[in-house]
Every structure is written in structure tokens, then in C-alpha cells.
MMTF fields as JSON, N, C-alpha, C and O atoms, coordinates in Angstrom:
{
  "mmtfVersion": "1.0.0",
  "mmtfProducer": "UNKNOWN",
  "numBonds": 459,
  "numAtoms": 460,
  "numGroups": 115,
  "numChains": 1,
  "numModels": 1,
  "chainsPerModel": [1],
  "groupsPerChain": [115],
  "chainIdList": ["A"],
  "bondAtomList": [4, 2, 8, 6, 12, 10, 16, 14, 20, 18, 24, 22, 28, 26, 32, 30, 36, 34, 40, 38, 44, 42, 48, 46, 52, 50, 56, 54, 60, 58, 64, 62, 68, 66, 72, 70, 76, 74, 80, 78, 84, 82, 88, 86, 92, 90, 96, 94, 100, 98, 104, 102, 108, 106, 112, 110, 116, 114, 120, 118, 124, 122, 128, 126, 132, 130, 136, 134, 140, 138, 144, 142, 148, 146, 152, 150, 156, 154, 160, 158, 164, 162, 168, 166, 172, 170, 176, 174, 180, 178, 184, 182, 188, 186, 192, 190, 196, 194, 200, 198, 204, 202, 208, 206, 212, 210, 216, 214, 220, 218, 224, 222, 228, 226, 232, 230, 236, 234, 240, 238, 244, 242, 248, 246, 252, 250, 256, 254, 260, 258, 264, 262, 268, 266, 272, 270, 276, 274, 280, 278, 284, 282, 288, 286, 292, 290, 296, 294, 300, 298, 304, 302, 308, 306, 312, 310, 316, 314, 320, 318, 324, 322, 328, 326, 332, 330, 336, 334, 340, 338, 344, 342, 348, 346, 352, 350, 356, 354, 360, 358, 364, 362, 368, 366, 372, 370, 376, 374, 380, 378, 384, 382, 388, 386, 392, 390, 396, 394, 400, 398, 404, 402, 408, 406, 412, 410, 416, 414, 420, 418, 424, 422, 428, 426, 432, 430, 436, 434, 440, 438, 444, 442, 448, 446, 452, 450, 456, 454],
  "bondOrderList": [1, 1, 1, 1, 1, 1, 1, 1, 1, 1, 1, 1, 1, 1, 1, 1, 1, 1, 1, 1, 1, 1, 1, 1, 1, 1, 1, 1, 1, 1, 1, 1, 1, 1, 1, 1, 1, 1, 1, 1, 1, 1, 1, 1, 1, 1, 1, 1, 1, 1, 1, 1, 1, 1, 1, 1, 1, 1, 1, 1, 1, 1, 1, 1, 1, 1, 1, 1, 1, 1, 1, 1, 1, 1, 1, 1, 1, 1, 1, 1, 1, 1, 1, 1, 1, 1, 1, 1, 1, 1, 1, 1, 1, 1, 1, 1, 1, 1, 1, 1, 1, 1, 1, 1, 1, 1, 1, 1, 1, 1, 1, 1, 1, 1],
  "groupList": [{"groupName": "UNK", "atomNameList": ["N", "CA", "C", "O"], "elementList": ["N", "C", "C", "O"], "formalChargeList": [0, 0, 0, 0], "bondAtomList": [1, 0, 2, 1, 3, 2], "bondOrderList": [1, 1, 2], "singleLetterCode": "X", "chemCompType": "L-PEPTIDE LINKING"}],
  "groupTypeList": [0, 0, 0, 0, 0, 0, 0, 0, 0, 0, 0, 0, 0, 0, 0, 0, 0, 0, 0, 0, 0, 0, 0, 0, 0, 0, 0, 0, 0, 0, 0, 0, 0, 0, 0, 0, 0, 0, 0, 0, 0, 0, 0, 0, 0, 0, 0, 0, 0, 0, 0, 0, 0, 0, 0, 0, 0, 0, 0, 0, 0, 0, 0, 0, 0, 0, 0, 0, 0, 0, 0, 0, 0, 0, 0, 0, 0, 0, 0, 0, 0, 0, 0, 0, 0, 0, 0, 0, 0, 0, 0, 0, 0, 0, 0, 0, 0, 0, 0, 0, 0, 0, 0, 0, 0, 0, 0, 0, 0, 0, 0, 0, 0, 0, 0],
  "groupIdList": [1, 2, 3, 4, 5, 6, 7, 8, 9, 10, 11, 12, 13, 14, 15, 16, 17, 18, 19, 20, 21, 22, 23, 24, 25, 26, 27, 28, 29, 30, 31, 32, 33, 34, 35, 36, 37, 38, 39, 40, 41, 42, 43, 44, 45, 46, 47, 48, 49, 50, 51, 52, 53, 54, 55, 56, 57, 58, 59, 60, 61, 62, 63, 64, 65, 66, 67, 68, 69, 70, 71, 72, 73, 74, 75, 76, 77, 78, 79, 80, 81, 82, 83, 84, 85, 86, 87, 88, 89, 90, 91, 92, 93, 94, 95, 96, 97, 98, 99, 100, 101, 102, 103, 104, 105, 106, 107, 108, 109, 110, 111, 112, 113, 114, 115],
  "secStructList": [7, 7, 7, 1, 2, 2, 2, 2, 2, 2, 2, 2, 2, 2, 2, 2, 2, 2, 6, 7, 3, 3, 3, 3, 3, 3, 7, 7, 6, 6, 6, 7, 1, 1, 7, 1, 3, 3, 3, 3, 3, 3, 7, 1, 1, 2, 2, 2, 2, 2, 2, 2, 2, 2, 2, 2, 2, 2, 2, 2, 2, 6, 6, 6, 7, 7, 7, 7, 3, 3, 3, 7, 6, 6, 6, 7, 1, 3, 3, 3, 3, 3, 7, 1, 1, 3, 3, 3, 3, 3, 3, 7, 6, 6, 2, 2, 2, 2, 1, 7, 1, 6, 6, 6, 6, 7, 6, 6, 7, 7, 1, 7, 7, 7, 7],
  "xCoordList": [14.992, 15.295, 16.264, 17.264, 16.28, 17.042, 18.512, 18.895, 19.562, 20.62, 20.557, 19.555, 22.104, 21.893, 21.267, 20.315, 22.326, 21.593, 20.277, 19.704, 19.506, 18.236, 17.103, 15.902, 17.457, 16.823, 17.279, 16.527, 18.586, 18.36, 17.488, 16.457, 17.782, 16.779, 14.797, 14.095, 14.246, 13.024, 12.84, 11.753, 13.726, 13.464, 13.6, 12.642, 14.583, 14.535, 13.263, 12.761, 12.496, 11.699, 10.377, 9.499, 10.115, 9.057, 9.188, 8.292, 10.403, 10.385, 10.133, 9.98, 10.192, 10.009, 8.187, 7.512, 7.874, 6.231, 5.842, 5.341, 6.251, 5.564, 6.047, 5.345, 6.974, 7.486, 8.583, 8.536, 9.122, 10.755, 11.982, 12.225, 12.589, 12.966, 14.872, 15.265, 15.482, 17.179, 17.466, 17.74, 17.129, 17.825, 19.199, 19.681, 19.732, 21.389, 21.445, 20.612, 22.292, 22.801, 24.168, 24.813, 24.855, 25.535, 25.729, 24.9, 27.453, 28.007, 28.559, 29.772, 28.399, 28.884, 29.255, 29.498, 29.224, 29.806, 31.127, 31.395, 32.111, 33.392, 33.47, 34.448, 32.299, 32.362, 31.641, 32.136, 30.586, 29.69, 29.564, 29.791, 29.147, 29.149, 27.462, 26.824, 26.871, 25.163, 24.597, 23.752, 25.128, 24.207, 25.297, 26.091, 24.913, 25.889, 25.63, 26.55, 24.21, 23.781, 22.891, 21.922, 23.174, 22.355, 21.798, 22.499, 19.869, 19.788, 19.16, 18.07, 19.241, 18.44, 17.548, 17.771, 16.488, 15.945, 14.863, 14.958, 13.889, 13.256, 12.103, 11.824, 11.262, 9.827, 9.969, 10.874, 8.323, 8.001, 7.734, 8.247, 6.774, 6.553, 6.264, 6.413, 5.646, 5.601, 4.896, 5.208, 3.58, 2.625, 3.594, 3.718, 3.974, 4.778, 5.767, 5.778, 6.806, 7.445, 7.149, 7.455, 6.419, 5.346, 4.626, 4.493, 4.247, 3.646, 4.425, 4.223, 5.682, 7.063, 7.076, 6.491, 7.518, 8.01, 6.657, 7.001, 5.469, 4.229, 4.348, 3.719, 4.954, 5.029, 5.37, 4.74, 7.351, 8.426, 8.021, 8.442, 7.447, 7.271, 6.214, 6.644, 4.765, 4.255, 4.347, 3.775, 4.722, 5.122, 6.38, 6.111, 7.685, 8.236, 7.729, 8.356, 6.582, 5.88, 5.218, 5.395, 4.434, 3.606, 5.234, 4.967, 6.14, 7.169, 7.79, 8.26, 7.537, 8.001, 9.476, 10.206, 9.926, 11.19, 10.954, 9.87, 11.726, 11.729, 11.883, 13.109, 11.415, 11.339, 12.092, 11.71, 13.067, 13.437, 13.345, 13.395, 13.187, 12.86, 12.535, 13.248, 11.301, 11.421, 11.119, 10.484, 11.856, 11.909, 11.448, 11.829, 10.643, 9.861, 9.174, 8.663, 8.411, 7.011, 6.351, 5.737, 6.228, 5.036, 5.494, 4.682, 6.759, 6.884, 7.313, 7.525, 7.426, 7.702, 8.437, 8.083, 9.814, 10.6, 11.931, 12.716, 11.905, 12.807, 12.586, 12.436, 12.518, 11.907, 12.76, 13.316, 13.052, 14.028, 13.627, 13.488, 13.474, 13.553, 14.623, 15.555, 14.444, 16.003, 15.314, 14.462, 15.773, 15.553, 16.945, 17.116, 17.628, 18.595, 20.049, 20.94, 20.232, 21.456, 21.378, 22.306, 20.063, 19.63, 18.498, 17.389, 19.404, 18.566, 18.383, 19.191, 17.107, 16.617, 16.151, 15.5, 16.698, 16.113, 15.493, 15.82, 14.371, 13.568, 13.474, 13.174, 13.828, 13.634, 13.258, 13.48, 12.607, 12.15, 13.625, 14.621, 13.301, 14.602, 15.376, 16.483, 14.559, 14.874, 15.873, 16.928, 15.44, 16.092, 17.472, 18.434, 17.065, 17.877, 19.255, 20.349, 19.102, 20.135, 20.871, 22.084, 20.576, 20.583, 21.704, 22.749, 21.426, 21.994, 23.237, 24.339, 22.917, 24.04, 24.144, 24.814, 23.859, 24.059, 25.066, 25.978, 24.798, 25.932, 27.187, 28.018, 27.39, 28.387, 29.032, 30.252, 28.363, 29.022, 29.663, 30.667, 28.44, 29.355, 29.567, 28.91, 30.549, 31.444, 32.108, 31.98, 32.83, 34.156, 32.657, 32.654, 31.712, 30.779, 29.619, 28.517, 30.007, 28.793, 29.256, 30.44, 28.297, 28.427, 28.351, 27.776, 29.122, 29.138, 28.028, 27.745, 27.388, 25.861, 24.64, 24.238, 23.997, 22.65, 21.311, 20.977, 20.725, 19.84, 18.518, 18.788, 17.34, 16.333, 16.875, 16.278],
  "yCoordList": [3.731, 3.003, 1.892, 2.421, 0.303, -0.41, -0.446, -0.153, -0.674, -1.132, -2.352, -3.054, -2.859, -4.512, -5.592, -6.36, -5.319, -6.619, -6.78, -7.867, -5.247, -5.279, -5.484, -5.474, -5.653, -5.778, -7.636, -8.61, -7.575, -9.362, -9.715, -10.37, -9.403, -10.075, -9.974, -10.965, -8.807, -8.695, -9.512, -10.059, -9.647, -10.989, -12.276, -13.049, -12.563, -13.672, -13.923, -14.949, -13.255, -13.241, -13.439, -14.14, -12.912, -13.018, -14.283, -14.671, -14.852, -16.112, -17.565, -18.781, -16.718, -17.756, -17.961, -18.967, -16.609, -16.354, -17.852, -18.826, -17.77, -18.83, -19.813, -20.611, -20.571, -21.735, -21.608, -22.46, -20.933, -21.285, -22.139, -21.959, -23.079, -23.836, -23.632, -23.015, -24.084, -24.242, -22.56, -22.147, -21.911, -20.147, -20.55, -21.396, -19.393, -19.49, -17.953, -17.529, -17.232, -15.934, -16.018, -16.894, -15.123, -15.096, -13.528, -12.779, -12.99, -12.238, -11.734, -11.733, -11.353, -10.993, -9.274, -8.8, -8.622, -7.519, -7.138, -6.042, -8.591, -8.199, -9.129, -9.163, -9.693, -10.551, -9.486, -9.545, -8.671, -8.331, -6.644, -6.169, -6.01, -4.368, -4.52, -3.494, -5.482, -5.244, -5.069, -4.195, -6.171, -6.212, -7.054, -7.977, -6.271, -6.87, -8.247, -8.99, -8.533, -9.914, -10.626, -10.054, -11.807, -13.138, -13.675, -13.728, -14.211, -15.251, -16.141, -15.704, -17.426, -18.437, -19.239, -19.531, -19.602, -20.541, -21.459, -21.356, -22.318, -23.231, -23.202, -23.034, -23.443, -23.913, -25.039, -25.663, -25.273, -27.11, -27.265, -28.179, -26.225, -26.22, -24.867, -23.811, -25.145, -23.651, -22.414, -21.233, -23.385, -22.527, -21.916, -20.701, -22.502, -22.367, -21.477, -20.567, -21.238, -20.204, -19.184, -18.464, -19.039, -17.308, -17.608, -16.433, -18.22, -17.387, -16.98, -15.96, -17.545, -16.54, -15.41, -14.411, -15.325, -14.179, -13.277, -12.096, -13.394, -12.472, -12.029, -11.011, -12.55, -12.307, -11.32, -10.397, -11.547, -10.88, -9.383, -8.25, -9.601, -8.324, -7.488, -6.547, -7.892, -7.688, -6.808, -5.719, -7.061, -7.003, -5.722, -4.939, -5.458, -4.831, -3.713, -2.659, -3.76, -2.7, -1.646, -0.439, -2.635, -2.043, -1.569, -0.832, -1.944, -1.448, 0.248, 1.215, -0.011, 1.223, 1.132, 2.118, -0.107, -0.695, -0.769, -1.138, -0.503, -0.688, -1.394, -1.357, -2.635, -3.145, -3.181, -3.017, -3.455, -2.652, -3.768, -3.455, -5.345, -5.418, -7.451, -8.131, -7.857, -9.028, -9.808, -9.485, -11.272, -11.723, -13.315, -13.8, -14.257, -15.766, -15.831, -16.876, -14.986, -15.199, -15.837, -16.81, -15.665, -16.652, -17.901, -18.589, -18.406, -19.908, -20.411, -21.616, -19.795, -19.888, -21.297, -21.971, -21.683, -22.089, -21.867, -22.561, -20.494, -19.735, -18.364, -17.808, -17.759, -16.181, -15.703, -16.217, -14.372, -13.856, -12.043, -11.237, -11.558, -10.59, -9.816, -10.206, -8.394, -7.393, -6.24, -5.366, -6.485, -5.269, -4.441, -3.749, -4.475, -3.354, -3.924, -4.084, -4.086, -4.223, -5.717, -6.423, -6.088, -7.968, -8.17, -7.681, -9.228, -9.959, -11.655, -12.457, -11.725, -12.786, -13.921, -13.789, -14.896, -16.412, -17.643, -18.571, -17.343, -18.607, -19.42, -19.013, -20.729, -21.819, -23.059, -23.441, -24.121, -25.647, -25.838, -25.199, -27.077, -28.053, -28.664, -29.146, -28.659, -29.385, -27.967, -28.137, -26.856, -25.855, -25.023, -24.365, -25.376, -25.368, -26.314, -25.933, -27.264, -28.455, -28.164, -28.161, -27.923, -27.779, -26.779, -27.005, -25.355, -23.957, -24.189, -23.642, -24.821, -24.547, -23.434, -23.285, -22.177, -21.041, -20.753, -19.932, -21.529, -21.853, -22.336, -22.364, -22.808, -23.597, -22.429, -22.274, -21.705, -20.734, -19.142, -18.441, -19.098, -17.815, -18.777, -18.64, -19.728, -20.41, -19.738, -20.125, -18.669, -17.65, -17.228, -17.477, -16.676, -15.791, -16.254, -15.719, -17.703, -18.529, -18.314, -18.41, -18.014, -17.644, -19.328, -20.338, -19.047, -20.041, -20.702, -21.894, -19.439, -19.69, -19.448, -18.434, -20.92, -20.463, -19.688, -19.939, -18.863, -18.44, -19.765, -20.919, -19.419, -20.479, -21.331, -22.319],
  "zCoordList": [30.583, 29.774, 30.336, 30.823, 30.432, 31.34, 31.392, 30.259, 32.193, 31.762, 31.463, 31.603, 30.831, 30.144, 31.06, 30.92, 32.236, 33.142, 33.52, 33.455, 34.108, 34.373, 32.754, 33.021, 31.237, 30.302, 30.394, 30.372, 30.483, 30.296, 31.527, 31.372, 32.419, 33.829, 33.307, 33.511, 32.73, 32.246, 31.113, 30.927, 30.384, 29.149, 30.175, 30.149, 30.992, 31.216, 31.756, 31.297, 32.675, 33.612, 32.655, 33.158, 31.329, 30.544, 29.594, 28.845, 29.732, 29.151, 30.508, 30.392, 31.593, 32.376, 32.739, 32.958, 32.676, 32.551, 31.712, 32.275, 30.026, 29.314, 29.636, 29.015, 30.331, 30.525, 29.061, 28.174, 29.031, 27.888, 28.919, 30.112, 27.969, 28.594, 28.17, 27.179, 28.847, 28.51, 27.632, 26.505, 29.306, 28.632, 29.06, 29.813, 28.102, 27.973, 27.551, 26.75, 28.013, 27.841, 27.529, 28.105, 26.56, 25.719, 25.572, 25.055, 26.324, 26.754, 25.313, 25.522, 24.119, 22.933, 22.625, 21.515, 23.766, 23.662, 22.906, 22.415, 22.918, 22.956, 21.229, 20.483, 21.032, 19.751, 18.378, 17.253, 18.652, 17.723, 18.229, 19.341, 17.057, 17.356, 17.235, 17.468, 16.96, 16.964, 18.0, 18.188, 19.109, 20.507, 21.492, 21.312, 22.556, 23.581, 24.317, 24.66, 24.538, 24.937, 23.998, 23.499, 23.75, 22.782, 24.257, 25.268, 24.151, 24.644, 24.268, 23.899, 24.117, 23.73, 24.538, 25.713, 23.845, 24.879, 23.661, 22.438, 24.403, 23.302, 23.924, 25.111, 22.691, 23.126, 22.596, 22.043, 23.012, 22.823, 21.437, 20.792, 20.815, 19.731, 19.265, 19.879, 17.594, 17.019, 17.805, 17.961, 18.314, 19.046, 20.481, 20.629, 21.068, 22.268, 21.861, 22.689, 20.79, 20.299, 20.575, 21.525, 19.605, 18.759, 20.455, 20.797, 21.338, 22.813, 23.311, 23.969, 23.258, 24.424, 23.447, 23.866, 22.428, 21.718, 21.575, 21.512, 21.514, 21.664, 23.177, 23.465, 24.031, 25.507, 25.877, 26.394, 25.421, 25.891, 24.587, 24.821, 23.714, 22.77, 23.759, 24.426, 23.819, 24.461, 26.01, 26.039, 26.671, 27.764, 27.979, 28.89, 27.238, 26.582, 25.914, 26.015, 25.169, 24.492, 25.958, 26.129, 26.85, 27.561, 29.035, 29.983, 28.924, 29.613, 29.074, 29.674, 27.912, 26.823, 26.578, 26.683, 26.238, 25.678, 24.143, 23.69, 23.563, 21.999, 21.552, 21.448, 20.845, 20.239, 18.016, 16.858, 18.692, 16.73, 15.838, 14.648, 16.169, 14.976, 15.501, 16.238, 14.806, 14.687, 13.553, 12.549, 13.955, 12.64, 12.821, 13.886, 11.9, 12.267, 12.407, 12.007, 13.026, 13.805, 12.795, 13.23, 11.554, 10.38, 10.808, 11.427, 10.591, 10.762, 12.019, 12.155, 12.73, 14.37, 14.828, 15.795, 13.708, 14.422, 15.022, 15.667, 14.521, 15.248, 15.504, 14.416, 16.205, 16.353, 16.958, 17.929, 16.351, 16.786, 17.275, 16.355, 18.757, 18.958, 19.341, 20.044, 18.738, 18.659, 20.062, 19.902, 20.92, 21.843, 21.95, 22.954, 21.262, 21.095, 21.797, 20.963, 22.494, 23.312, 23.646, 24.041, 23.411, 24.116, 23.005, 22.785, 22.353, 21.385, 21.929, 22.397, 21.654, 21.893, 20.68, 19.644, 21.222, 20.268, 20.653, 21.392, 19.84, 21.05, 19.708, 18.586, 20.15, 19.32, 19.489, 20.638, 18.569, 19.027, 18.989, 18.651, 19.517, 19.775, 18.858, 19.097, 17.301, 15.874, 15.346, 14.735, 15.63, 15.321, 16.154, 15.757, 17.227, 18.237, 18.055, 18.471, 17.554, 17.584, 16.244, 16.455, 14.966, 13.871, 13.86, 13.249, 14.731, 13.866, 15.293, 15.256, 16.124, 17.977, 17.893, 16.871, 18.421, 18.218, 19.299, 19.205, 20.35, 21.369, 21.233, 22.142, 19.861, 19.788, 18.755, 18.82, 17.925, 16.862, 18.053, 17.926, 19.207, 19.707, 21.034, 22.067, 20.844, 21.734, 23.03, 24.191, 22.575, 23.4, 24.578, 25.784, 23.941, 24.962, 25.351, 25.227, 26.034, 26.692, 28.001, 28.324, 28.785, 30.527, 31.069, 30.664, 32.025, 32.975, 33.77, 33.89, 34.363, 34.14, 33.408, 32.838, 33.586, 32.674, 33.417, 34.575, 32.682, 33.611, 33.673, 33.339, 34.073, 34.552, 34.865, 35.292]
}
């Protein structure tokens, strides 16, 4: 099992493999009892969002990491991949602008952006 930072690095690496954009890490460990870190990134289209999600899921399974849940793959405007300590949100720009998760979790926004 990977430590939290190793899992974050793993997920960010798999996002970057598929050219995901605007990667943001949010430490929500003090705000949520569901996960420690949220990673948010953008994809250019439904197909791109789905491809990023598929890559993260495939590589996680190959690395014997548990994928707890996957939501939104059918629509692919916003796909959530739950890896336990890390929850990944892959969004098209329109969904990201509308939901503004970074503002919702503003106290958790880290100063440094990944990617």
C-alpha cells in the first residue's frame, strides 16, 4: 500500500501521462472524514476525461491499488475515481467552472499546484 504522498504522486503521474490539465491537490484531511486528498484536473472533451479516468483506473489496478468507486464514466463531463486516501475529480472545463470545487474546499487549497 502506498503512503498518501506516494499515492498522490502516482495519480498525478497517470494524469500527466494522458495530458490532463490544471492539476490541483487539495488537502481535505482536516475537513473530511471520507478522504485525505482531493485531486482535481481538467480534460478537453468527454473522450479525454474518460481516457484520463481509464488510465488512472487501469494503472491503479496493475499496481494492485484498490479502486473503491468510479462515478460519472457514462456521461464523462465529471468523472470521480475513489482510491480511498485520494479522490480524483476529472472534469471538463464547463463542469469545473460550474461546480468550482476549489472554492467549495477553499481552506484546503494548497499553495503549490501539481503539474
